[in-house]
C-alpha positions as semicolon CSV with decimal commas, in nm:
position;residue;x (nm);y (nm);z (nm)
1;M;-1,465;-0,188;4,518
2;R;-1,256;-0,032;4,242
3;G;-0,900;-0,153;4,218
4;P;-0,602;0,081;4,235
5;A;-0,549;0,308;3,936
6;T;-0,304;0,176;3,678
7;P;0,017;0,381;3,705
8;R;0,101;0,600;3,411
9;L;0,388;0,487;3,194
10;K;0,686;0,719;3,247
11;V;0,843;0,824;2,917
12;A;1,152;1,042;2,884
13;I;1,151;1,216;2,544
14;V;1,509;1,301;2,446
15;A;1,487;1,568;2,177
16;P;1,578;1,925;2,085
17;S;1,389;2,195;2,273
18;L;1,203;2,466;2,087
19;G;1,518;2,674;2,135
20;I;1,641;2,487;1,826
21;L;1,407;2,571;1,541
22;G;1,339;2,254;1,347
23;G;1,103;1,968;1,279
24;Q;1,229;1,742;1,559
25;A;1,169;2,010;1,822
26;V;0,818;2,073;1,689
27;Q;0,733;1,703;1,681
28;A;0,866;1,645;2,032
29;N;0,659;1,938;2,154
30;R;0,347;1,794;1,984
31;L;0,401;1,465;2,165
32;L;0,445;1,640;2,498
33;E;0,128;1,839;2,440
34;G;-0,058;1,522;2,345
35;W;0,051;1,327;2,651
36;R;-0,020;1,613;2,887
37;D;-0,299;1,498;3,125
38;D;-0,329;1,169;2,936
39;P;-0,424;0,884;3,174
40;A;-0,180;0,639;3,013
41;V;0,152;0,826;2,982
42;D;0,352;1,073;3,188
43;A;0,605;1,222;2,944
44;W;0,870;1,490;2,990
45;L;1,140;1,649;2,776
46;V;1,507;1,570;2,822
47;P;1,663;1,843;2,605
48;V;1,964;1,764;2,392
49;D;2,045;2,135;2,416
50;P;2,042;2,203;2,792
51;L;2,109;2,562;2,893
52;A;2,422;2,640;3,089
53;P;2,393;2,813;3,426
54;G;2,363;3,190;3,399
55;P;2,733;3,292;3,419
56;L;2,831;3,032;3,156
57;R;2,539;3,081;2,918
58;H;2,731;3,325;2,700
59;L;2,965;3,037;2,605
60;Q;2,675;2,868;2,425
61;R;2,662;3,159;2,184
62;M;3,016;3,087;2,065
63;K;3,065;2,851;1,771
64;Y;3,252;2,527;1,857
65;V;3,267;2,627;2,224
66;R;2,889;2,588;2,228
67;T;2,914;2,221;2,126
68;A;3,171;2,141;2,395
69;V;2,976;2,317;2,670
70;T;2,648;2,157;2,567
71;Q;2,804;1,810;2,569
72;L;2,947;1,867;2,917
73;L;2,596;1,951;3,036
74;Y;2,409;1,690;2,832
75;W;2,560;1,372;2,972
76;P;2,482;1,458;3,338
77;V;2,129;1,559;3,236
78;L;2,082;1,216;3,076
79;F;2,202;1,034;3,387
80;G;1,973;1,245;3,604
81;Q;1,659;1,237;3,391
82;L;1,653;0,883;3,252
83;R;1,663;0,711;3,592
84;R;1,290;0,751;3,654
85;A;1,180;0,655;3,303
86;D;1,006;0,330;3,209
87;V;1,080;0,398;2,841
88;V;1,332;0,632;2,677
89;H;1,206;0,787;2,351
90;V;1,505;0,925;2,159
91;F;1,467;1,159;1,861
92;S;1,739;1,127;1,600
93;A;1,878;1,306;1,297
94;S;2,191;1,200;1,106
95;Y;2,566;1,247;1,073
96;L;2,733;1,457;1,349
97;S;2,399;1,527;1,517
98;F;2,354;1,152;1,560
99;V;2,685;1,123;1,745
100;L;2,619;1,424;1,969
101;A;2,257;1,357;2,073
102;P;2,092;1,015;2,014
103;W;2,403;0,800;2,050
104;P;2,480;0,922;2,406
105;A;2,113;0,887;2,502
106;V;2,101;0,526;2,384
107;R;2,430;0,448;2,561
108;V;2,311;0,592;2,890
109;A;1,966;0,433;2,867
110;K;2,114;0,092;2,795
111;A;2,362;0,128;3,083
112;M;2,061;0,183;3,309
113;G;1,866;-0,108;3,164
114;K;1,600;0,119;3,014
115;P;1,419;0,018;2,693
116;V;1,476;0,255;2,403
117;V;1,242;0,369;2,127
118;L;1,462;0,538;1,866
119;N;1,269;0,785;1,651
120;Y;1,478;0,855;1,337
121;H;1,374;1,151;1,120
122;S;1,641;1,219;0,859
123;G;1,585;1,194;0,484
124;E;1,963;1,153;0,456
125;A;1,933;0,801;0,601
126;P;2,048;0,611;0,289
127;D;2,388;0,783;0,289
128;H;2,416;0,810;0,667
129;L;2,355;0,440;0,731
130;Q;2,582;0,340;0,445
131;R;2,867;0,546;0,588
132;S;2,824;0,497;0,964
133;A;2,877;0,160;1,132
134;L;2,816;0,341;1,462
135;A;2,468;0,446;1,346
136;R;2,384;0,093;1,230
137;R;2,499;-0,059;1,561
138;T;2,306;0,200;1,761
139;L;1,984;0,146;1,565
140;R;2,015;-0,230;1,608
141;A;2,065;-0,180;1,982
142;A;1,735;0,006;2,014
143;D;1,438;-0,196;2,134
144;A;1,221;-0,039;1,862
145;N;1,292;0,190;1,569
146;I;1,015;0,429;1,472
147;V;1,032;0,641;1,156
148;P;0,779;0,887;1,012
149;S;0,743;0,727;0,668
150;A;0,730;0,404;0,471
151;F;1,025;0,544;0,277
152;L;1,250;0,516;0,585
153;V;1,107;0,173;0,674
154;D;1,234;0,057;0,334
155;V;1,572;0,228;0,382
156;F;1,619;0,062;0,722
157;S;1,523;-0,277;0,581
158;C;1,803;-0,247;0,323
159;F;2,044;-0,255;0,618
160;G;1,862;-0,537;0,798
161;I;1,720;-0,301;1,061
162;P;1,349;-0,347;1,141
163;A;1,141;-0,031;1,177
164;R;0,778;0,075;1,171
165;A;0,620;0,400;1,064
166;I;0,428;0,645;1,279
167;P;0,364;0,968;1,088
168;N;0,448;1,319;1,197
169;I;0,178;1,514;1,379
170;I;0,013;1,834;1,259
171;D;-0,185;2,055;1,496
172;G;-0,447;2,163;1,246
173;S;-0,614;2,394;1,496
174;R;-0,321;2,636;1,460
175;F;-0,374;2,679;1,085
176;R;-0,680;2,835;0,921
177;F;-0,786;2,663;0,600
178;R;-0,906;2,886;0,319
179;E;-0,946;2,836;-0,051
180;R;-0,744;3,076;-0,265
181;R;-0,988;3,249;-0,502
182;P;-0,851;3,417;-0,693
183;L;-0,518;3,235;-0,682
184;S;-0,231;3,485;-0,684
185;P;0,140;3,426;-0,763
186;R;0,248;3,462;-0,400
187;L;0,491;3,176;-0,337
188;L;0,623;3,046;-0,007
189;S;0,911;2,813;0,080
190;T;0,984;2,713;0,442
191;R;1,280;2,479;0,399
192;A;1,619;2,525;0,564
193;F;1,905;2,668;0,360
194;E;2,106;2,346;0,350
195;P;2,232;2,175;0,031
196;H;1,998;1,872;0,034
197;Y;1,690;2,097;0,042
198;N;1,810;2,263;-0,284
199;V;1,641;2,598;-0,229
200;A;1,849;2,716;-0,527
201;C;1,614;2,512;-0,747
202;T;1,321;2,706;-0,597
203;L;1,489;3,034;-0,693
204;R;1,554;2,915;-1,048
205;A;1,194;2,798;-1,081
206;F;1,076;3,133;-0,950
207;Q;1,279;3,311;-1,220
208;R;1,075;3,120;-1,480
209;V;0,749;3,201;-1,301
210;Q;0,836;3,569;-1,272
211;A;0,907;3,585;-1,646
212;R;0,537;3,503;-1,697
213;W;0,402;3,678;-1,389
214;P;0,619;3,988;-1,325
215;E;0,433;4,072;-1,003
216;A;0,502;3,727;-0,852
217;T;0,652;3,721;-0,501
218;L;0,855;3,459;-0,316
219;T;0,904;3,439;0,061
220;L;1,185;3,214;0,185
221;A;1,147;3,133;0,555
222;G;1,449;2,950;0,686
223;A;1,809;2,962;0,796
224;G;2,121;2,761;0,731
225;S;2,470;2,747;0,593
226;G;2,365;2,834;0,238
227;R;2,191;3,166;0,301
228;A;2,465;3,392;0,163
229;A;2,496;3,183;-0,154
230;L;2,119;3,187;-0,204
231;E;2,101;3,563;-0,159
232;A;2,379;3,601;-0,417
233;L;2,195;3,367;-0,655
234;A;1,875;3,574;-0,625
235;V;2,075;3,881;-0,731
236;E;2,249;3,692;-1,011
237;L;1,915;3,573;-1,149
238;G;1,777;3,928;-1,141
239;L;1,485;3,830;-0,918
240;R;1,246;4,086;-0,773
241;H;1,007;4,060;-0,480
242;V;1,209;3,790;-0,299
243;T;1,201;3,808;0,080
244;F;1,447;3,621;0,299
245;A;1,241;3,603;0,618
246;G;1,503;3,424;0,828
247;A;1,431;3,158;1,087
248;V;1,065;3,178;1,186
249;P;0,946;3,034;1,521
250;P;0,665;2,775;1,508
251;E;0,403;3,012;1,651
252;R;0,451;3,248;1,355
253;M;0,432;2,986;1,082
254;P;0,050;3,000;1,040
255;E;0,061;3,367;0,938
256;L;0,322;3,291;0,668
257;Y;0,103;3,023;0,514
258;A;-0,205;3,245;0,545
259;A;-0,031;3,518;0,344
260;A;0,079;3,282;0,064
261;D;-0,113;3,129;-0,224
262;I;0,123;2,852;-0,341
263;F;0,371;2,645;-0,140
264;V;0,691;2,532;-0,317
265;Q;0,970;2,305;-0,200
266;T;1,246;2,149;-0,408
267;P;1,450;1,906;-0,195
268;D;1,686;1,651;-0,343
269;L;1,658;1,439;-0,026
270;D;1,362;1,432;0,209
271;N;1,159;1,215;0,441
272;M;0,817;1,337;0,555
273;P;0,831;1,717;0,572
274;L;0,614;1,888;0,830
275;S;0,611;2,191;0,601
276;L;0,386;2,004;0,356
277;L;0,140;1,920;0,633
278;E;0,131;2,285;0,735
279;A;0,056;2,381;0,374
280;Y;-0,218;2,118;0,363
281;A;-0,379;2,249;0,681
282;S;-0,365;2,606;0,548
283;G;-0,521;2,534;0,208
284;T;-0,203;2,641;0,027
285;P;-0,172;2,434;-0,295
286;A;0,163;2,257;-0,295
287;V;0,432;2,190;-0,555
288;S;0,723;1,967;-0,458
289;T;1,001;1,763;-0,606
290;A;0,947;1,387;-0,573
291;A;1,230;1,331;-0,324
292;G;1,250;1,046;-0,072
293;G;0,924;0,996;0,115
294;V;0,743;1,294;-0,038
295;P;0,550;1,097;-0,306
296;A;0,395;0,880;-0,033
297;M;0,230;1,183;0,125
298;L;0,184;1,401;-0,183
299;R;0,040;1,207;-0,474
300;D;0,080;1,388;-0,803
301;G;-0,253;1,535;-0,907
302;V;-0,422;1,439;-0,576
303;E;-0,273;1,639;-0,286
304;G;-0,043;1,853;-0,501
305;L;0,186;1,850;-0,803
306;L;0,523;1,673;-0,825
307;A;0,832;1,743;-1,035
308;P;1,161;1,552;-1,069
309;P;1,432;1,654;-0,819
310;G;1,653;1,933;-0,951
311;D;1,421;2,014;-1,243
312;D;1,344;2,384;-1,200
313;E;1,164;2,398;-1,534
314;A;0,920;2,125;-1,426
315;V;0,870;2,297;-1,090
316;A;0,795;2,627;-1,262
317;N;0,555;2,459;-1,504
318;A;0,367;2,305;-1,211
319;V;0,333;2,647;-1,045
320;L;0,219;2,802;-1,374
321;R;-0,034;2,522;-1,417
322;L;-0,189;2,601;-1,079
323;L;-0,213;2,968;-1,171
324;A;-0,374;2,879;-1,503
325;E;-0,613;2,621;-1,353
326;P;-0,755;2,759;-1,026
327;D;-1,019;2,485;-1,009
328;L;-0,740;2,225;-1,004
329;A;-0,561;2,422;-0,731
330;G;-0,878;2,425;-0,522
331;S;-0,935;2,052;-0,570
332;L;-0,577;1,972;-0,468
333;A;-0,604;2,192;-0,159
334;R;-0,927;2,021;-0,046
335;S;-0,778;1,674;-0,094
336;A;-0,467;1,779;0,096
337;R;-0,676;1,910;0,383
338;A;-0,863;1,577;0,404
339;A;-0,528;1,394;0,416
340;C;-0,440;1,583;0,736
341;A;-0,674;1,353;0,929
342;S;-0,405;1,082;0,915
343;Y;-0,149;1,311;1,081
344;T;-0,335;1,424;1,394
345;W;-0,265;1,336;1,755
346;E;-0,592;1,143;1,763
347;A;-0,472;0,927;1,471
348;T;-0,126;0,860;1,615
349;R;-0,175;0,851;1,991
350;D;-0,249;0,478;2,020
351;L;0,033;0,395;1,778
352;W;0,280;0,563;2,012
353;L;0,132;0,398;2,318
354;D;0,161;0,058;2,150
355;A;0,525;0,132;2,059
356;Y;0,605;0,217;2,421
357;R;0,428;-0,089;2,556
358;S;0,599;-0,316;2,303
359;V;0,946;-0,250;2,446
360;L;0,864;-0,305;2,813
361;P;1,043;-0,598;2,976
362;R;0,835;-0,913;2,996
363;G;0,617;-0,909;3,305
364;R;0,626;-0,531;3,337
365;T;0,274;-0,389;3,340
366;A;0,212;-0,055;3,183
367;A;-0,076;0,182;3,180
368;A;-0,376;0,031;3,002
369;P;-0,456;0,171;2,656
370;V;-0,710;0,418;2,789
371;P;-0,886;0,600;2,504
372;A;-0,774;0,960;2,470
373;S;-1,032;1,207;2,592
C-alpha cells in the first residue's frame, strides 16, 4: 500500500502586490506562479499594500494618509495570514520601506513562533545597514537571509550577517529573442527615476550619441521622484526624440524591449536588476555602469559592455561601439541569452525549497523535494 501523501509546505510570501510596480512585486509573482500546483509547496501572497474596504479606498490615493491607512490594515492582515504558515518568506527593500513592511512581518512571525526567510533586494544595502541598527537586528533575527547576488552576500558578511544567494527569476517565455540586424540607434532605459539609478547620466550619454546619430531615439520607461528634473534636463541638453513613457506594467514590458535595439542603464548603486535579464531575454544588447552586483551578471565584453558609474562619456562610447560593430552586438546578445538559463524557475526552484526546509524547527517534516514537473 502507498503511504499518505506528504503534506505541502505552507509558505506565506509577504511582498508588494502587482499594484506596486517594481522588481519585488514581479519577483514575488514569479515565485507564486512557480509554486502554483507544485507538489512540495503551497504558497500565497500576503500583500504589504492591502486594499482598504470600498468606502475607505479613496484614502489610499492621498499622500501620507495612504501610509497611515495601509499600516492600519497591514498589521491585522499579518496576524490573520501568518497563522497557517509553516514558513514566512518576507521580501525586503531598505530605509523607510524596511520599517513599514519587512520589520512588522518579522516581528509578527517571530511572535507566532514562525521561521522567517528574509529576502533582501536593495542595492542600497551598504549604506542602509551602516545607518540602521534596527535593520541589522532584524536581519540577524531571521532564520535565513536570502539575497539575489553575491554582491549582497559580501555586503551582509561585512556586518557579520550570514546570507546566501538565490538569483532573480526571469520568465523568458514572455520575451521574444531576436537579433538586431541592422542595429539601429533606438535606446531604451527602464529604471526608476530615483537618484541612485542616475538616469541623468543616461540622458547625458544620449546627448553624445545623438551628436553622432541625429536620428537616435531614447525611451525612458519609469516613474519616481526625479521625473520633473529629468524632463527639465532633457530640454536643457537640447535632446530630441526622447519619450518619457511613464510607469509601465509588467505585461507591457516585452513590447518595449521588442521595439528597442540597445538597452542602457546607468545606476550608481544596484544589486541584480531584473531589467538586465529582460534585455537579455529580448536580444537587446546591453550597456550598463559597473555598479554594485551588475558586473557579476554582466561581464564586460561577454554579456554586454560596462562603463564606470557616472561616466556618461564612457557610456556613450560603449553605445557608439555597438552601433559601429554589429557583429559584437550580436555576439553579446547571444551570450546574454544563454546566461538567462541560470535565472529561470527551473534553475532556482530547488534552491528555494532547500531554503524553506532549512529553517523548519528540528523534527518538523516538510514536503519532500519532489522534482518540478
